[in-house]
C-alpha positions in Angstrom: -8.0 13.2 -4.5 -5.7 14.8 -2.1 -2.3 15.5 -3.5 0.6 16.1 -1.1 4.4 16.7 -1.5 6.7 14.7 0.7 10.5 14.3 1.0 12.4 11.1 1.7 11.8 10.2 5.4 8.5 12.2 5.6 5.2 10.4 6.3 1.5 10.8 5.9 -0.8 9.5 8.7 -4.3 8.3 7.7 -6.9 8.0 10.5 -4.3 7.4 13.2 -4.0 3.8 12.0 -2.1 4.0 8.7 1.3 5.6 8.1 2.7 6.0 4.5 6.4 6.9 4.5 8.5 8.0 1.5 11.6 5.7 1.7 13.5 6.5 -1.5 13.3 8.5 -4.7 15.4 7.4 -7.7 14.8 8.7 -11.2 11.1 8.4 -11.9 10.5 5.8 -9.1 9.3 6.4 -5.5 9.6 3.7 -2.8 7.0 3.9 -0.1 6.5 2.0 3.1 3.0 1.4 4.5 2.4 0.6 8.1 -1.2 -0.5 8.7 -3.1 -3.0 10.9 -3.5 -6.5 9.3 -7.3 -6.0 8.8 -6.4 -3.7 5.8 -5.7 -5.4 2.5 -3.0 -3.5 0.7 -2.0 -4.5 -2.9 -0.5 -2.7 -5.8 -3.1 -1.4 -8.3 -1.9 -3.5 -11.2 -2.0 -6.6 -9.1 -5.6 -5.8 -8.0 -6.7 -5.2 -11.6 -5.0 -8.4 -12.8 -6.6 -10.5 -10.0 -10.0 -9.0 -10.6 -9.9 -9.7 -14.4 -8.9 -13.4 -13.7 -11.3 -14.2 -10.9 -15.1 -14.2 -10.9 -16.6 -11.6 -8.5 -18.3 -13.3 -5.5 -22.0 -12.7 -5.5 -22.0 -11.2 -1.9 -19.4 -8.6 -2.7 -19.9 -6.2 -5.6 -16.4 -4.9 -5.4 -14.7 -8.3 -5.6 -12.6 -7.6 -2.5 -11.8 -10.5 -0.2 -12.4 -10.0 3.5 -9.7 -12.4 4.5 -6.6 -11.0 6.1 -3.7 -10.5 3.8 -0.3 -11.6 5.0 2.4 -9.0 5.0 6.2 -9.2 5.2 7.6 -7.5 8.2 8.6 -3.9 7.7 12.3 -3.5 6.9 13.9 -0.1 7.4 16.6 0.6 4.9 19.2 3.3 5.5 20.6 5.2 2.6 24.1 6.4 3.4 23.9 9.4 1.0 
């Protein structure tokens, strides 16, 4: 695992296609934005675990990942006046 330190507004680029940006840090919570092509399925870990435990794993896919395109809400930039 690669561990990096970033400040609000700073980003990490992955393979020239994915950008992960730190949007906000409040208390023990970090808000991130992920900009990636639609062919990548991006879900929170707890949602993935929950859906895997509730759905049978397809025979043709040992990881249980769907190859259908996930729909994403448009990226919304929020500006913090502080």
